[in-house]
C-alpha positions as CSV (number, residue, x, y, z in Angstrom):
1,L,-90.5,-74.1,-89.3
2,L,-92.1,-76.3,-86.2
3,F,-91.0,-79.0,-88.9
4,F,-87.8,-78.0,-89.7
5,L,-87.1,-78.1,-85.8
6,I,-88.4,-81.6,-85.3
7,L,-86.4,-83.0,-88.6
8,A,-83.3,-81.3,-86.3
9,L,-84.2,-82.7,-83.5
10,G,-84.6,-86.2,-85.1
11,L,-81.1,-85.6,-87.0
12,L,-79.2,-84.8,-83.7
13,F,-81.2,-87.8,-82.5
14,F,-79.9,-89.9,-85.1
15,L,-76.3,-88.6,-84.7
16,I,-76.4,-89.3,-80.8
17,L,-77.4,-92.9,-81.6
18,A,-74.6,-92.8,-84.4
19,L,-72.1,-91.8,-81.6
20,G,-73.3,-94.3,-79.1
21,L,-72.9,-97.1,-81.6
22,L,-69.7,-96.1,-82.4
23,I,-68.6,-95.8,-78.5
24,L,-69.8,-99.5,-78.2
25,A,-68.1,-100.5,-81.2
26,L,-64.8,-99.5,-79.7
27,G,-66.2,-100.7,-76.1
28,L,-65.9,-104.7,-77.8
29,L,-62.2,-103.8,-79.3
30,I,-61.3,-102.9,-76.0
31,L,-63.0,-106.4,-75.0
32,A,-61.5,-108.1,-77.3
33,L,-58.0,-106.8,-77.0
34,G,-58.6,-107.6,-73.2
35,L,-59.5,-111.1,-73.8
36,L,-56.6,-111.3,-76.1
37,I,-54.1,-110.2,-73.6
38,L,-55.9,-113.0,-71.2
39,A,-55.1,-115.5,-73.3
40,L,-51.4,-114.6,-73.9
41,G,-51.2,-114.4,-70.0
42,L,-52.6,-117.6,-69.3
43,L,-50.5,-119.2,-72.1
44,I,-47.4,-117.6,-70.4
45,L,-48.8,-119.0,-67.3
46,A,-48.9,-122.8,-69.3
47,L,-45.7,-122.2,-70.2
48,G,-44.2,-121.7,-66.3
49,L,-46.2,-124.5,-65.3
50,L,-44.2,-126.8,-68.5
51,F,-41.2,-125.3,-67.1
52,F,-41.6,-126.3,-63.0
53,L,-42.6,-129.6,-64.7
54,F,-39.2,-130.1,-66.5
55,L,-37.4,-128.7,-63.4
56,A,-39.2,-131.1,-60.9
57,L,-38.2,-134.2,-63.4
58,G,-34.9,-132.9,-63.5
59,L,-34.5,-132.7,-59.6
60,L,-36.1,-136.5,-59.7
61,I,-33.3,-137.3,-62.2
62,L,-30.9,-135.9,-60.1
63,A,-32.1,-137.4,-56.8
64,L,-31.8,-140.8,-58.3
65,G,-28.3,-140.3,-59.6
66,L,-27.3,-139.4,-56.2
67,L,-29.1,-142.3,-55.0
68,F,-27.3,-144.6,-57.5
69,F,-23.9,-143.0,-55.6
70,L,-25.4,-143.7,-52.3
71,I,-25.5,-147.6,-53.5
72,L,-22.2,-147.6,-55.4
73,A,-20.7,-146.1,-51.6
74,L,-22.2,-148.8,-49.9
75,G,-21.2,-151.6,-52.6
76,L,-17.4,-150.4,-51.5
77,L,-17.8,-150.0,-48.1
78,F,-19.4,-153.6,-48.6
79,L,-16.4,-154.8,-50.9
80,A,-13.8,-153.2,-48.3
81,L,-15.8,-155.0,-45.4
82,G,-15.5,-158.3,-46.7
83,L,-11.6,-158.0,-47.8
84,L,-11.2,-157.4,-43.7
85,I,-12.8,-160.4,-42.8
86,L,-11.2,-162.2,-45.4
87,W,-7.6,-160.7,-44.4
88,C,-8.8,-161.2,-40.6
89,S,-9.7,-164.7,-41.0
90,S,-6.4,-165.8,-43.0
91,K,-4.4,-164.0,-40.5
92,L,-6.3,-166.5,-37.4
93,T,-6.0,-169.3,-39.7
94,Q,-2.2,-168.6,-39.8
95,A,-1.9,-168.1,-36.3
96,H,-4.0,-171.3,-35.8
97,N,-1.9,-173.8,-38.2
98,G,1.6,-171.8,-38.1
99,I,0.8,-172.3,-41.8
100,G,-2.9,-172.2,-42.7
101,I,-4.4,-171.3,-45.9
102,Q,-2.7,-168.6,-47.6
103,V,-5.4,-166.6,-49.2
104,W,-4.4,-163.0,-48.5
105,P,-1.1,-163.3,-50.7
106,L,-2.5,-164.6,-52.9
107,I,-5.4,-162.1,-53.5
108,S,-2.6,-159.3,-52.4
109,R,-0.4,-160.6,-55.6
110,S,-3.3,-160.5,-57.9
111,L,-3.9,-157.0,-57.2
């Protein structure tokens, strides 16, 4: 009877051991799933940072385009100033000589 009791206790010990190994395997599975979810999260984070990089590049290109329009506006301003100076000088020359160099009528006819 004592032999069977010790045998039953040994079998119970192996049953508890098997149950512990099963719980350990389940824990490792959950750990692997957690690492997979972490990897997916990092991938999504990297994609988000890539999106922000493209956004920054787009804003840079937009700023360059606005700079181009600023340079264009400055060029038009200088063109207008040059035409104004030309017109004023032709008017001054006409007033001085009576005839003068008739520059502005030539320009206005060509326009």
